[in-house]
N, C-alpha and C positions, 0 to 999 in steps of 0.2 A: 735841948735834943739837936744833934747835929744832921743835917740833911746830906745824904750821899748824892755826890754828883754823878749822874748817870748818863752814860752814852750809848746809843743804839747804833752799830755800826752795820750798815747793809752793804754787802760784798758782791759783786758780779758784773757780768757785762750785759748791759740792758738790750743788746742786739744780737744775743746769741740764745735764742729760745729760753730753756729752763735756766741757763746759766744766770739769768737776771731775776731770779725768784727772790734771792736775798734782799735785792733792792726794792722789789714790790712789797715785800713783807715790811721792811722798815718804813716805807711810805705809808702802808697801811696803819702801822703803830703811830706814826706822826699824826695821821688823820683821827685816829682814836684818842691820842694823848697829845694834845698841840703844844703843850708846854715841854714836852720831852725833847732833849737834844738828840738829833738824829743826823748822821753823815752817811752819805752814799758814795762808793768809791769802787773802782775796779783795781786798786792798789792791791798788794799784796805782802805780807811779812814785814820787812824792815820799812817799807813805805807806809806802814799803818802807824808807826810810832809817833809822828807828829800829830796824829789825830787823836790818839787816846791819851796822851801823857796830861796828867793833872786831873783825870776823872777818878772816882772812886770804884765805880761799877761800870763795866763794859758788858754789853750784850751783843754778841756777833751774830749775824744772820747771813748764811751763805748757802751754797748749793753743794751736793756731795754725789759722786757717782760710785755707787756700790754694786757689787754683784748681786746681793740679796736684797729684799725689800721690794715695795710697790712705788711707782712714781708718786710723789707728793708725801711720801712718808717723812715724818719728822724725827730727827736724831738729836738728843741733847748730850753735848759733849763738855768736858772741861780741858783746861790746858794740860792737866795731868794725863788725859786720855791721849794727847798727841806726843809723841816721842821726839825730843829736840834733836835736830840735825845739826851736828857741830861742824859740818863742812862749810867753811867761811870762804872757800875759793871764788864764790860768786854770790851775789845777793840774790841772783835767781834760784839758787839751791836752798836759800835759807826759808825754813817754814815759820809759822806765827809763834809757836812755842819757843823757838830759838830766838826769834826777834824780841820776844818779851824778856828773855834772858839777858841778852845784850843790853837793851833798855835799863834793866836793873843794874847790871854791872857799870853802865854809863852814869848812874846816878839819877835817872830820870824817876819821877814820881808816877810809878805805873799804877793801874787800877788793882785794888787787893781782891776784888771780886770780879771772875770773869766767867761768863755763860756762853756757851757756844751752840747755836741751834743750826742744823744742817738739814737740808730738804733734798731727798732723793729726786734727782732728775730722770727724765725719760729720754731727753735730747738736748744737749748742751752745745751742739756744734752747727746747727741749721741757723743760718741768718734770719732772724725774725725777732719783732719787739714784743710778741705775745709769748708767753709759756704755753706749753702743750696743754690741752684741755684737761689732763688728768692731774697736772700740777696747779694750773689756774684755779680750779674748783676748790682746792684745798686752801688757797690763800687766807680767805677769811677766817676759817676756824684755826688756822695756824696763828694768825694775829691774835685771837682771842686767847688761844692757849698760853701764848708767850706773855700776854698781860696778866693772865691768872697766875701762871707760874712765878713770874718775876714781881708780882703785885705792884704793877705799874698804875 
């Protein structure tokens, strides 16, 4: 039986209120599953390639700002849900789906399984190290939901 190398990637800015929720959830996953590989980053798109190459399974946890939904609501996405942006004029315009395509074309061993968990924010622009109350209180149940869903 082959063991899948799994990485949890918590993305966000830990000093911008709810924008740091992906990092907090990834930290919670590490506390619950100490043997799990976890990386925390504020990198995006192409900057993530160095972190994910060589893993079989990738679990991304980040925040999302949507018009609908309630703060703290969890959305499950795949790379297929994200439409690659083929504008290569700047690395800042490249999204994660495009970065993965670039990695594949460069011959990098990209994860074959990618799960994306995005948490609806209430406030992702105020400088604070704590998430808003609505988002903060959902973190433990989101951690458990990801453990259950991903069989960690």
